[in-house]
N, CA and C atoms as a LAMMPS dump frame, in Angstrom:
ITEM: TIMESTEP
0
ITEM: NUMBER OF ATOMS
645
ITEM: BOX BOUNDS ff ff ff
-5.0000000000000000e+02 5.0000000000000000e+02
-5.0000000000000000e+02 5.0000000000000000e+02
-5.0000000000000000e+02 5.0000000000000000e+02
ITEM: ATOMS id mol type element x y z
1 1 1 N -364.461 445.758 -345.382
2 1 2 C -365.181 444.925 -344.303
3 1 3 C -365.801 445.974 -343.362
4 2 1 N -367.053 445.398 -342.8
5 2 2 C -367.902 446.35 -342.075
6 2 3 C -367.224 446.686 -340.811
7 3 1 N -367.242 447.893 -340.24
8 3 2 C -366.717 448.237 -338.874
9 3 3 C -367.438 447.53 -337.743
10 4 1 N -366.733 447.173 -336.783
11 4 2 C -367.271 446.356 -335.697
12 4 3 C -367.451 447.503 -334.511
13 5 1 N -368.55 447.435 -333.741
14 5 2 C -368.825 448.16 -332.747
15 5 3 C -368.87 447.686 -331.224
16 6 1 N -368.663 448.422 -330.352
17 6 2 C -368.794 448.009 -328.972
18 6 3 C -369.794 448.931 -328.258
19 7 1 N -370.962 448.851 -328.74
20 7 2 C -372.096 449.716 -328.303
21 7 3 C -372.48 449.34 -326.929
22 8 1 N -372.446 450.076 -325.918
23 8 2 C -372.609 449.805 -324.56
24 8 3 C -374.129 450.103 -324.137
25 9 1 N -374.853 449.123 -323.588
26 9 2 C -376.026 449.398 -323.071
27 9 3 C -376.033 449.75 -321.562
28 10 1 N -374.86 449.32 -320.872
29 10 2 C -374.659 449.611 -319.503
30 10 3 C -373.211 449.679 -319.262
31 11 1 N -372.534 450.673 -318.859
32 11 2 C -371.099 450.771 -318.671
33 11 3 C -370.714 450.61 -317.222
34 12 1 N -371.616 450.301 -316.428
35 12 2 C -371.328 450.091 -314.909
36 12 3 C -370.911 448.74 -314.619
37 13 1 N -370.011 448.535 -313.766
38 13 2 C -369.424 447.173 -313.238
39 13 3 C -368.865 446.3 -314.288
40 14 1 N -369.375 444.918 -314.241
41 14 2 C -368.858 443.995 -315.041
42 14 3 C -369.423 444.198 -316.533
43 15 1 N -370.489 444.947 -316.661
44 15 2 C -371.182 445.085 -317.926
45 15 3 C -370.228 445.669 -319.2
46 16 1 N -369.369 446.597 -318.549
47 16 2 C -368.497 447.301 -319.592
48 16 3 C -367.601 446.225 -320.153
49 17 1 N -367.362 445.189 -319.647
50 17 2 C -366.405 444.224 -320.144
51 17 3 C -367.031 443.067 -321.004
52 18 1 N -368.443 443.075 -320.923
53 18 2 C -369.218 442.05 -321.6
54 18 3 C -370.111 442.551 -322.62
55 19 1 N -369.589 443.32 -323.561
56 19 2 C -370.338 443.949 -324.619
57 19 3 C -369.867 443.076 -325.843
58 20 1 N -370.867 442.554 -326.642
59 20 2 C -370.318 441.8 -327.842
60 20 3 C -369.735 442.576 -328.971
61 21 1 N -368.874 442.015 -329.43
62 21 2 C -368.146 442.659 -330.626
63 21 3 C -368.913 442.111 -331.962
64 22 1 N -369.782 442.901 -332.449
65 22 2 C -370.485 442.712 -333.574
66 22 3 C -370.539 443.72 -334.495
67 23 1 N -370.937 443.452 -335.777
68 23 2 C -371.147 444.64 -336.818
69 23 3 C -372.09 445.601 -336.326
70 24 1 N -371.887 446.789 -336.774
71 24 2 C -372.771 447.883 -336.335
72 24 3 C -374.208 447.675 -336.912
73 25 1 N -374.435 447.011 -338.046
74 25 2 C -375.614 446.733 -338.547
75 25 3 C -376.394 445.738 -337.845
76 26 1 N -375.653 444.731 -337.186
77 26 2 C -376.267 443.792 -336.287
78 26 3 C -376.704 444.449 -334.97
79 27 1 N -375.812 445.298 -334.495
80 27 2 C -376.189 445.973 -333.156
81 27 3 C -377.402 446.87 -333.543
82 28 1 N -377.643 447.392 -334.621
83 28 2 C -378.765 448.125 -334.97
84 28 3 C -380.116 447.377 -334.867
85 29 1 N -379.894 446.026 -335.34
86 29 2 C -381.078 444.979 -335.255
87 29 3 C -381.228 444.882 -333.873
88 30 1 N -380.356 444.747 -332.984
89 30 2 C -380.476 444.465 -331.535
90 30 3 C -381.307 445.707 -330.958
91 31 1 N -380.8 446.889 -331.146
92 31 2 C -381.423 448.156 -330.589
93 31 3 C -382.875 448.237 -330.993
94 32 1 N -383.169 447.926 -332.305
95 32 2 C -384.555 447.852 -332.845
96 32 3 C -385.357 446.946 -332.012
97 33 1 N -384.781 445.686 -331.817
98 33 2 C -385.58 444.614 -331.047
99 33 3 C -385.702 445.043 -329.525
100 34 1 N -384.643 445.534 -329.019
101 34 2 C -384.825 446.037 -327.486
102 34 3 C -386.032 447.106 -327.519
103 35 1 N -386.037 447.973 -328.608
104 35 2 C -386.994 449.046 -328.409
105 35 3 C -388.359 448.502 -328.464
106 36 1 N -388.436 447.45 -329.259
107 36 2 C -389.841 446.795 -329.45
108 36 3 C -390.169 445.749 -328.29
109 37 1 N -389.257 445.688 -327.425
110 37 2 C -389.376 444.687 -326.24
111 37 3 C -389.498 443.22 -326.805
112 38 1 N -388.656 442.881 -327.846
113 38 2 C -388.65 441.545 -328.275
114 38 3 C -387.606 440.874 -327.502
115 39 1 N -387.75 439.726 -326.961
116 39 2 C -386.993 439.119 -325.971
117 39 3 C -385.782 438.458 -326.696
118 40 1 N -384.59 439.226 -326.773
119 40 2 C -383.358 438.613 -327.308
120 40 3 C -382.384 438.842 -326.3
121 41 1 N -381.213 438.165 -326.497
122 41 2 C -380.11 438.063 -325.519
123 41 3 C -379.446 439.452 -325.233
124 42 1 N -379.253 439.658 -323.953
125 42 2 C -378.568 440.818 -323.644
126 42 3 C -377.066 440.819 -323.755
127 43 1 N -376.261 441.805 -323.649
128 43 2 C -374.907 441.821 -323.895
129 43 3 C -374.133 440.84 -323.29
130 44 1 N -374.492 440.482 -321.923
131 44 2 C -373.595 439.578 -321.369
132 44 3 C -373.738 438.102 -321.811
133 45 1 N -374.988 437.782 -322.122
134 45 2 C -375.338 436.423 -322.687
135 45 3 C -374.857 436.309 -324.161
136 46 1 N -374.949 437.372 -324.966
137 46 2 C -374.536 437.334 -326.307
138 46 3 C -372.91 437.164 -326.293
139 47 1 N -372.291 437.827 -325.549
140 47 2 C -370.86 437.821 -325.407
141 47 3 C -370.33 436.434 -325.077
142 48 1 N -370.969 435.948 -323.947
143 48 2 C -370.751 434.471 -323.516
144 48 3 C -370.913 433.435 -324.716
145 49 1 N -372.148 433.586 -325.462
146 49 2 C -372.287 432.608 -326.514
147 49 3 C -371.254 432.687 -327.582
148 50 1 N -370.912 433.958 -327.885
149 50 2 C -369.781 434.115 -329.01
150 50 3 C -368.509 433.573 -328.559
151 51 1 N -368.202 433.723 -327.281
152 51 2 C -366.86 433.119 -326.716
153 51 3 C -366.991 431.72 -326.612
154 52 1 N -368.159 431.132 -326.245
155 52 2 C -368.243 429.596 -326.25
156 52 3 C -368.161 429.133 -327.79
157 53 1 N -368.891 429.823 -328.609
158 53 2 C -368.796 429.258 -329.998
159 53 3 C -367.362 429.286 -330.531
160 54 1 N -366.7 430.411 -330.314
161 54 2 C -365.303 430.491 -330.78
162 54 3 C -364.475 429.408 -330.189
163 55 1 N -364.619 429.039 -328.894
164 55 2 C -363.826 428.118 -328.154
165 55 3 C -364.172 426.543 -328.664
166 56 1 N -365.452 426.388 -328.948
167 56 2 C -365.928 425.162 -329.289
168 56 3 C -365.549 424.861 -330.789
169 57 1 N -365.657 425.759 -331.595
170 57 2 C -365.434 425.631 -333.126
171 57 3 C -366.385 424.632 -333.573
172 58 1 N -367.606 424.56 -333.323
173 58 2 C -368.506 423.637 -333.857
174 58 3 C -368.597 423.65 -335.396
175 59 1 N -368.829 422.606 -336.049
176 59 2 C -369.239 422.389 -337.383
177 59 3 C -370.605 422.789 -337.592
178 60 1 N -371.494 422.341 -336.718
179 60 2 C -372.738 422.446 -336.797
180 60 3 C -373.516 422.989 -335.521
181 61 1 N -374.345 423.888 -335.661
182 61 2 C -375.063 424.466 -334.484
183 61 3 C -376.66 424.407 -334.631
184 62 1 N -377.329 424.046 -333.65
185 62 2 C -378.721 424.144 -333.698
186 62 3 C -379.164 425.09 -332.68
187 63 1 N -380.12 425.965 -333.143
188 63 2 C -380.809 426.909 -332.274
189 63 3 C -382.274 426.853 -332.113
190 64 1 N -382.806 426.625 -330.993
191 64 2 C -384.36 426.644 -330.971
192 64 3 C -384.799 427.946 -330.214
193 65 1 N -385.49 428.623 -331.102
194 65 2 C -385.811 429.961 -330.695
195 65 3 C -385.069 431.038 -331.469
196 66 1 N -385.406 431.445 -332.755
197 66 2 C -384.638 432.299 -333.495
198 66 3 C -384.82 433.623 -333.029
199 67 1 N -386.029 434.109 -332.73
200 67 2 C -386.492 435.501 -332.688
201 67 3 C -386.197 436.146 -333.943
202 68 1 N -385.365 437.311 -333.992
203 68 2 C -385.041 438.139 -335.125
204 68 3 C -383.663 437.877 -335.704
205 69 1 N -383.023 436.677 -335.224
206 69 2 C -381.886 436.22 -335.83
207 69 3 C -380.512 436.732 -335.421
208 70 1 N -380.62 437.551 -334.196
209 70 2 C -379.404 438.169 -333.671
210 70 3 C -378.392 437.186 -333.188
211 71 1 N -378.897 436.231 -332.443
212 71 2 C -378.114 435.222 -331.703
213 71 3 C -377.454 434.343 -332.638
214 72 1 N -378.173 433.804 -333.544
215 72 2 C -377.713 432.907 -334.525
216 72 3 C -376.568 433.624 -335.321
217 73 1 N -376.947 434.868 -335.812
218 73 2 C -375.991 435.67 -336.545
219 73 3 C -374.555 435.828 -335.82
220 74 1 N -374.741 436.168 -334.622
221 74 2 C -373.536 436.458 -333.742
222 74 3 C -372.654 435.198 -333.535
223 75 1 N -373.325 434.051 -333.357
224 75 2 C -372.652 432.719 -333.303
225 75 3 C -371.927 432.366 -334.4
226 76 1 N -372.646 432.698 -335.647
227 76 2 C -371.966 432.315 -336.886
228 76 3 C -370.768 433.279 -337.193
229 77 1 N -370.817 434.486 -336.799
230 77 2 C -369.805 435.393 -336.862
231 77 3 C -368.516 435.105 -336.07
232 78 1 N -368.849 434.385 -334.894
233 78 2 C -367.72 433.939 -334.112
234 78 3 C -367.149 432.569 -334.558
235 79 1 N -367.983 431.797 -335.529
236 79 2 C -367.497 430.592 -336.014
237 79 3 C -367.607 430.57 -337.554
238 80 1 N -366.617 431.135 -338.293
239 80 2 C -366.666 431.361 -339.743
240 80 3 C -366.858 430.051 -340.395
241 81 1 N -366.486 428.786 -339.91
242 81 2 C -366.709 427.618 -340.624
243 81 3 C -368.055 426.881 -340.209
244 82 1 N -368.856 427.385 -339.378
245 82 2 C -370.014 426.647 -338.906
246 82 3 C -371.202 426.824 -339.793
247 83 1 N -372.089 425.83 -339.717
248 83 2 C -373.358 425.808 -340.49
249 83 3 C -374.362 425.805 -339.187
250 84 1 N -375.399 426.489 -339.272
251 84 2 C -376.501 426.739 -338.355
252 84 3 C -377.866 426.287 -338.905
253 85 1 N -378.55 425.589 -337.946
254 85 2 C -380.01 425.25 -338.156
255 85 3 C -380.778 425.899 -337.033
256 86 1 N -381.813 426.837 -337.388
257 86 2 C -382.428 427.583 -336.423
258 86 3 C -383.899 427.42 -336.661
259 87 1 N -384.656 427.276 -335.479
260 87 2 C -386.262 426.961 -335.551
261 87 3 C -386.9 428.161 -334.937
262 88 1 N -387.889 428.629 -335.476
263 88 2 C -388.841 429.67 -334.861
264 88 3 C -390.268 429.475 -335.429
265 89 1 N -391.138 429.55 -334.54
266 89 2 C -392.606 429.42 -334.78
267 89 3 C -393.297 430.626 -335.157
268 90 1 N -392.896 431.769 -334.808
269 90 2 C -393.477 433.084 -334.976
270 90 3 C -393.231 433.586 -336.407
271 91 1 N -394.194 433.636 -337.326
272 91 2 C -393.869 433.986 -338.702
273 91 3 C -393.224 435.354 -338.78
274 92 1 N -393.675 436.297 -338.22
275 92 2 C -393.063 437.705 -338.245
276 92 3 C -391.656 437.675 -337.919
277 93 1 N -391.248 436.976 -336.772
278 93 2 C -389.798 436.83 -336.374
279 93 3 C -389.058 436.046 -337.426
280 94 1 N -389.773 435.035 -337.906
281 94 2 C -389.027 434.117 -338.865
282 94 3 C -388.572 435.017 -340.091
283 95 1 N -389.42 435.841 -340.552
284 95 2 C -389.152 436.644 -341.832
285 95 3 C -388.114 437.609 -341.413
286 96 1 N -388.242 438.23 -340.387
287 96 2 C -387.241 439.369 -339.919
288 96 3 C -385.875 438.724 -339.81
289 97 1 N -385.789 437.51 -339.3
290 97 2 C -384.486 436.782 -339.079
291 97 3 C -383.81 436.669 -340.458
292 98 1 N -384.538 436.01 -341.398
293 98 2 C -383.964 435.905 -342.753
294 98 3 C -383.456 437.212 -343.244
295 99 1 N -384.155 438.366 -343.077
296 99 2 C -383.51 439.577 -343.394
297 99 3 C -382.143 439.868 -342.749
298 100 1 N -382.175 439.539 -341.464
299 100 2 C -380.857 439.677 -340.721
300 100 3 C -379.77 438.902 -341.219
301 101 1 N -380.034 437.64 -341.584
302 101 2 C -379.006 436.876 -342.294
303 101 3 C -378.447 437.398 -343.535
304 102 1 N -379.327 437.859 -344.423
305 102 2 C -378.94 438.419 -345.674
306 102 3 C -378.065 439.756 -345.486
307 103 1 N -378.523 440.544 -344.491
308 103 2 C -377.835 441.722 -344.134
309 103 3 C -376.423 441.431 -343.694
310 104 1 N -376.225 440.405 -342.948
311 104 2 C -374.864 440.038 -342.52
312 104 3 C -374.077 438.974 -343.529
313 105 1 N -374.691 438.75 -344.719
314 105 2 C -373.955 437.837 -345.625
315 105 3 C -373.864 436.372 -345.133
316 106 1 N -374.862 436.032 -344.295
317 106 2 C -374.756 434.643 -343.593
318 106 3 C -375.872 433.684 -344.192
319 107 1 N -376.612 434.009 -345.145
320 107 2 C -377.803 433.188 -345.468
321 107 3 C -377.288 431.835 -346.051
322 108 1 N -376.137 431.72 -346.705
323 108 2 C -375.672 430.521 -347.228
324 108 3 C -375.34 429.51 -346.089
325 109 1 N -375.056 430.031 -344.879
326 109 2 C -374.657 429.117 -343.792
327 109 3 C -375.73 428.735 -342.713
328 110 1 N -377.069 429.285 -343.033
329 110 2 C -378.189 429.023 -342.142
330 110 3 C -379.292 428.223 -342.867
331 111 1 N -379.777 427.331 -342.063
332 111 2 C -381.007 426.684 -342.559
333 111 3 C -382.029 427.091 -341.41
334 112 1 N -382.916 427.942 -341.952
335 112 2 C -383.938 428.513 -341.179
336 112 3 C -385.281 427.78 -341.325
337 113 1 N -385.844 427.245 -340.225
338 113 2 C -386.973 426.435 -340.279
339 113 3 C -388.251 427.134 -339.564
340 114 1 N -389.341 427.321 -340.156
341 114 2 C -390.502 427.985 -339.378
342 114 3 C -391.395 426.739 -338.92
343 115 1 N -391.593 426.698 -337.726
344 115 2 C -392.376 425.588 -337.079
345 115 3 C -392.253 425.524 -335.599
346 116 1 N -392.808 424.664 -335.086
347 116 2 C -392.929 424.388 -333.552
348 116 3 C -391.558 423.479 -333.361
349 117 1 N -390.791 423.904 -332.336
350 117 2 C -389.489 423.101 -331.993
351 117 3 C -389.793 421.746 -331.715
352 118 1 N -390.911 421.512 -330.942
353 118 2 C -391.154 420.305 -330.259
354 118 3 C -391.471 419.333 -331.39
355 119 1 N -391.862 419.741 -332.633
356 119 2 C -392.185 418.852 -333.767
357 119 3 C -390.892 418.766 -334.567
358 120 1 N -390.327 419.839 -334.807
359 120 2 C -389.17 420.031 -335.789
360 120 3 C -387.94 419.183 -335.276
361 121 1 N -387.748 419.143 -334.071
362 121 2 C -386.459 418.394 -333.437
363 121 3 C -386.548 416.882 -333.844
364 122 1 N -387.737 416.308 -334.079
365 122 2 C -387.782 414.917 -334.453
366 122 3 C -387.704 414.633 -335.784
367 123 1 N -387.754 415.695 -336.606
368 123 2 C -387.385 415.582 -338.071
369 123 3 C -385.999 415.89 -338.366
370 124 1 N -385.088 416.325 -337.526
371 124 2 C -383.768 416.665 -337.681
372 124 3 C -382.952 415.332 -337.476
373 125 1 N -381.834 415.284 -338.182
374 125 2 C -380.987 414.167 -338.028
375 125 3 C -379.705 414.429 -337.169
376 126 1 N -379.21 415.53 -337.205
377 126 2 C -378.087 415.81 -336.335
378 126 3 C -376.819 415.124 -336.976
379 127 1 N -375.802 414.927 -336.381
380 127 2 C -375.633 415.546 -334.934
381 127 3 C -375.12 416.937 -335.091
382 128 1 N -375.302 417.581 -333.848
383 128 2 C -374.927 419.011 -333.71
384 128 3 C -373.891 419.127 -332.686
385 129 1 N -372.922 419.899 -332.975
386 129 2 C -371.811 420.102 -331.858
387 129 3 C -372.099 421.136 -330.771
388 130 1 N -373.118 421.866 -331.033
389 130 2 C -373.514 422.934 -330.172
390 130 3 C -375.005 423.238 -330.399
391 131 1 N -375.729 423.258 -329.345
392 131 2 C -377.207 423.558 -329.265
393 131 3 C -377.432 424.699 -328.274
394 132 1 N -378.2 425.603 -328.781
395 132 2 C -378.619 426.912 -328.031
396 132 3 C -380.191 426.613 -327.878
397 133 1 N -380.541 426.501 -326.599
398 133 2 C -382.05 426.354 -326.21
399 133 3 C -382.489 427.654 -325.672
400 134 1 N -383.379 428.212 -326.516
401 134 2 C -383.958 429.58 -326.051
402 134 3 C -385.276 429.775 -326.603
403 135 1 N -386.133 428.729 -326.463
404 135 2 C -387.505 428.861 -326.849
405 135 3 C -388.415 428.786 -325.67
406 136 1 N -389.578 428.155 -325.64
407 136 2 C -390.405 428.028 -324.526
408 136 3 C -389.925 427.376 -323.342
409 137 1 N -389.73 428.128 -322.31
410 137 2 C -388.944 427.477 -321.121
411 137 3 C -389.673 426.341 -320.555
412 138 1 N -390.999 426.344 -320.619
413 138 2 C -391.81 425.161 -319.937
414 138 3 C -391.549 423.825 -320.798
415 139 1 N -390.999 423.979 -322.008
416 139 2 C -390.724 422.776 -322.847
417 139 3 C -389.253 422.277 -322.649
418 140 1 N -388.377 422.984 -321.853
419 140 2 C -386.931 422.545 -321.894
420 140 3 C -386.787 421.085 -321.485
421 141 1 N -387.489 420.716 -320.354
422 141 2 C -387.266 419.362 -319.887
423 141 3 C -387.871 418.302 -320.854
424 142 1 N -388.901 418.67 -321.503
425 142 2 C -389.552 417.676 -322.455
426 142 3 C -388.674 417.515 -323.579
427 143 1 N -387.909 418.413 -324.063
428 143 2 C -387.126 418.403 -325.203
429 143 3 C -385.753 417.793 -324.992
430 144 1 N -385.279 417.686 -323.703
431 144 2 C -383.993 417.196 -323.302
432 144 3 C -383.628 415.916 -323.887
433 145 1 N -384.463 414.93 -323.743
434 145 2 C -384.173 413.686 -324.215
435 145 3 C -383.714 413.608 -325.784
436 146 1 N -384.409 414.353 -326.593
437 146 2 C -384.181 414.313 -328.017
438 146 3 C -382.967 415.268 -328.15
439 147 1 N -382.792 416.283 -327.634
440 147 2 C -381.648 417.121 -327.7
441 147 3 C -380.218 416.374 -327.385
442 148 1 N -380.414 415.493 -326.473
443 148 2 C -379.286 414.553 -325.953
444 148 3 C -378.991 413.694 -327.275
445 149 1 N -379.896 413.151 -327.964
446 149 2 C -379.847 412.384 -329.06
447 149 3 C -379.117 413.109 -330.269
448 150 1 N -379.505 414.417 -330.378
449 150 2 C -379.059 415.247 -331.58
450 150 3 C -377.707 415.789 -331.21
451 151 1 N -377.164 415.676 -329.931
452 151 2 C -375.968 416.363 -329.632
453 151 3 C -374.812 415.373 -329.841
454 152 1 N -373.783 415.783 -330.539
455 152 2 C -372.596 415.008 -330.74
456 152 3 C -371.819 414.656 -329.384
457 153 1 N -370.999 413.517 -329.408
458 153 2 C -370.237 413.349 -328.337
459 153 3 C -369.18 414.406 -328.053
460 154 1 N -369.206 414.941 -326.806
461 154 2 C -368.339 416.132 -326.61
462 154 3 C -369.127 417.438 -326.867
463 155 1 N -370.209 417.391 -327.47
464 155 2 C -371.017 418.547 -327.789
465 155 3 C -371.553 419.319 -326.651
466 156 1 N -371.911 420.572 -326.824
467 156 2 C -372.28 421.419 -325.682
468 156 3 C -373.755 421.864 -326.076
469 157 1 N -374.542 421.661 -324.875
470 157 2 C -376.016 422.17 -324.936
471 157 3 C -375.991 423.372 -323.981
472 158 1 N -376.35 424.471 -324.53
473 158 2 C -376.585 425.601 -323.642
474 158 3 C -378.197 426.121 -323.667
475 159 1 N -378.625 426.094 -322.39
476 159 2 C -379.921 426.51 -322.105
477 159 3 C -380.112 427.836 -321.449
478 160 1 N -380.758 428.883 -322.002
479 160 2 C -380.893 430.188 -321.591
480 160 3 C -382.026 430.475 -320.698
481 161 1 N -382.002 431.51 -319.766
482 161 2 C -382.982 431.992 -318.898
483 161 3 C -383.321 430.965 -317.791
484 162 1 N -382.305 430.086 -317.182
485 162 2 C -382.644 428.954 -316.388
486 162 3 C -382.8 429.64 -314.947
487 163 1 N -382.272 430.794 -314.716
488 163 2 C -382.338 431.409 -313.391
489 163 3 C -383.27 432.684 -313.438
490 164 1 N -384.304 432.66 -314.323
491 164 2 C -385.179 433.836 -314.855
492 164 3 C -385.682 434.337 -313.53
493 165 1 N -385.368 435.691 -313.412
494 165 2 C -385.828 436.715 -312.265
495 165 3 C -385.574 436.071 -310.885
496 166 1 N -384.445 435.231 -310.768
497 166 2 C -384.079 434.749 -309.42
498 166 3 C -385.002 433.534 -308.92
499 167 1 N -385.909 433.065 -309.596
500 167 2 C -386.917 432.128 -309.149
501 167 3 C -386.404 430.785 -308.885
502 168 1 N -385.541 430.332 -309.791
503 168 2 C -384.994 429.017 -309.553
504 168 3 C -383.826 429.075 -308.528
505 169 1 N -383.215 430.062 -308.333
506 169 2 C -382.097 430.169 -307.401
507 169 3 C -382.658 430.525 -305.971
508 170 1 N -383.952 430.93 -305.758
509 170 2 C -384.577 431.346 -304.465
510 170 3 C -384.147 432.637 -304.087
511 171 1 N -383.675 433.355 -305.064
512 171 2 C -383.415 434.734 -304.62
513 171 3 C -384.576 435.745 -304.797
514 172 1 N -385.597 435.287 -305.369
515 172 2 C -386.86 435.908 -305.511
516 172 3 C -388.081 435.059 -305.452
517 173 1 N -389.217 435.571 -304.702
518 173 2 C -390.366 434.691 -304.715
519 173 3 C -391.137 434.591 -305.974
520 174 1 N -391.502 433.412 -306.231
521 174 2 C -392.14 433.161 -307.546
522 174 3 C -393.642 433.617 -307.466
523 175 1 N -394.06 434.55 -308.475
524 175 2 C -395.49 435.019 -308.503
525 175 3 C -396.304 433.71 -308.752
526 176 1 N -397.579 433.819 -308.175
527 176 2 C -398.566 432.657 -308.197
528 176 3 C -398.751 432.182 -309.734
529 177 1 N -398.925 433.264 -310.588
530 177 2 C -399.138 432.782 -311.869
531 177 3 C -397.935 432.348 -312.768
532 178 1 N -396.82 432.348 -312.1
533 178 2 C -395.587 431.904 -312.737
534 178 3 C -395.006 430.588 -312.05
535 179 1 N -395.723 429.981 -311.298
536 179 2 C -395.148 429.006 -310.481
537 179 3 C -394.964 427.77 -311.45
538 180 1 N -395.875 427.524 -312.467
539 180 2 C -395.616 426.366 -313.383
540 180 3 C -394.5 426.354 -314.178
541 181 1 N -394.257 427.817 -314.578
542 181 2 C -393.07 427.989 -315.395
543 181 3 C -391.726 427.784 -314.576
544 182 1 N -391.674 428.235 -313.435
545 182 2 C -390.71 428.11 -312.421
546 182 3 C -390.418 426.596 -312.125
547 183 1 N -391.454 425.862 -311.944
548 183 2 C -391.408 424.399 -311.729
549 183 3 C -390.648 423.655 -312.898
550 184 1 N -391.242 424.131 -314.263
551 184 2 C -390.557 423.373 -315.345
552 184 3 C -389.074 423.604 -315.555
553 185 1 N -388.722 425.048 -315.186
554 185 2 C -387.315 425.346 -315.36
555 185 3 C -386.469 424.538 -314.172
556 186 1 N -387.122 424.372 -313.014
557 186 2 C -386.364 423.736 -311.949
558 186 3 C -386.204 422.133 -312.361
559 187 1 N -387.307 421.715 -312.986
560 187 2 C -387.297 420.309 -313.476
561 187 3 C -386.16 420.161 -314.422
562 188 1 N -385.87 421.125 -315.338
563 188 2 C -384.812 421.009 -316.268
564 188 3 C -383.465 421.057 -315.511
565 189 1 N -383.416 421.945 -314.69
566 189 2 C -382.052 422.049 -313.934
567 189 3 C -381.749 420.719 -313.222
568 190 1 N -382.671 420.176 -312.461
569 190 2 C -382.568 418.884 -311.945
570 190 3 C -382.183 417.781 -312.889
571 191 1 N -382.773 417.783 -313.937
572 191 2 C -382.475 416.735 -315.018
573 191 3 C -381.069 416.766 -315.7
574 192 1 N -380.595 418.028 -315.931
575 192 2 C -379.3 418.207 -316.519
576 192 3 C -378.28 418.028 -315.525
577 193 1 N -378.432 418.483 -314.271
578 193 2 C -377.278 418.292 -313.217
579 193 3 C -377.154 417.107 -312.791
580 194 1 N -378.122 416.225 -312.882
581 194 2 C -378.155 414.839 -312.355
582 194 3 C -377.93 413.745 -313.433
583 195 1 N -377.968 414.159 -314.598
584 195 2 C -377.757 413.205 -315.829
585 195 3 C -376.423 412.641 -315.921
586 196 1 N -376.317 411.382 -315.891
587 196 2 C -374.819 410.773 -315.855
588 196 3 C -374.218 411.013 -317.289
589 197 1 N -375.079 411.286 -318.374
590 197 2 C -374.456 411.532 -319.668
591 197 3 C -374.061 412.943 -319.855
592 198 1 N -374.231 413.789 -318.833
593 198 2 C -373.848 415.222 -319.168
594 198 3 C -373.056 415.719 -317.903
595 199 1 N -372.14 416.6 -318.194
596 199 2 C -371.436 417.486 -317.286
597 199 3 C -372.021 418.892 -317.425
598 200 1 N -372.65 419.201 -316.354
599 200 2 C -373.448 420.576 -316.324
600 200 3 C -372.895 421.476 -315.241
601 201 1 N -372.784 422.884 -315.877
602 201 2 C -372.61 423.947 -314.802
603 201 3 C -373.671 425.011 -315.004
604 202 1 N -374.316 425.465 -313.995
605 202 2 C -375.28 426.608 -314.041
606 202 3 C -374.564 427.773 -313.653
607 203 1 N -374.66 428.8 -314.516
608 203 2 C -373.818 429.978 -314.353
609 203 3 C -374.689 431.21 -314.358
610 204 1 N -374.347 432.103 -313.51
611 204 2 C -375.043 433.464 -313.484
612 204 3 C -374.718 434.369 -314.513
613 205 1 N -375.068 434.009 -315.793
614 205 2 C -374.803 434.957 -316.874
615 205 3 C -376.195 435.364 -317.447
616 206 1 N -376.416 436.71 -317.486
617 206 2 C -377.725 437.132 -318.008
618 206 3 C -378.799 436.675 -317.037
619 207 1 N -379.86 436.066 -317.504
620 207 2 C -380.874 435.444 -316.571
621 207 3 C -380.508 433.968 -316.323
622 208 1 N -379.318 433.572 -316.426
623 208 2 C -378.901 432.386 -316.016
624 208 3 C -378.797 431.389 -317.154
625 209 1 N -377.578 430.658 -317.372
626 209 2 C -377.345 429.618 -318.366
627 209 3 C -377.035 428.384 -317.723
628 210 1 N -377.479 427.257 -318.289
629 210 2 C -377.152 425.916 -318.045
630 210 3 C -376.174 425.339 -319.025
631 211 1 N -374.94 425.152 -318.96
632 211 2 C -374.056 424.659 -319.973
633 211 3 C -373.797 423.22 -319.718
634 212 1 N -374.237 422.333 -320.634
635 212 2 C -374.009 420.875 -320.451
636 212 3 C -373.211 420.391 -321.544
637 213 1 N -372.257 419.551 -321.156
638 213 2 C -371.307 418.867 -322.131
639 213 3 C -371.593 417.479 -322.149
640 214 1 N -371.927 416.856 -323.395
641 214 2 C -372.133 415.272 -323.476
642 214 3 C -370.915 414.492 -323.268
643 215 1 N -370.985 413.702 -322.438
644 215 2 C -369.844 412.644 -322.309
645 215 3 C -369.409 411.985 -323.6
């Protein structure tokens, strides 16, 4: 079995306790992505997702926004019985993600779809026990009604980057050219925290996570 590593990006404060336990080969994929400034989950977010996946024990996971496949691979490693569907519209990322799954021996448990998430979600049948939303932030609120339909009763919807740069929390002023993005993120937060079908907690993990449980 492959050795697992606790490669630290930051050993100060809480960061030292939030380092994902993943195979060294997957950590190498992460480091390559960080070096190329590909937007993938940091240590704190990845650790949180793996812990949630291990606790929920989902049979089926949906991920919107594959990037190079690190997050989906990590969730599957935390849930040995789960099957995962992931959607990515960038062709280069899509191909790289498939290589990641093969490298980790996870290809038989992944259904990778190349396409626009806004179109693909209407072709999926579900239900999914866990959904990780990490695609275009401006589309979060638009996708929410369909994601609720795809989510199983008691299922968990996790939306990433909802406190991006402190804009939604009011900790930082929103740059003029980013006001529309901040507005759409705030609309999503209002929607999930006021929805009677969802129990939602917004958590300061990474750039902010909204964790919603369907009643």
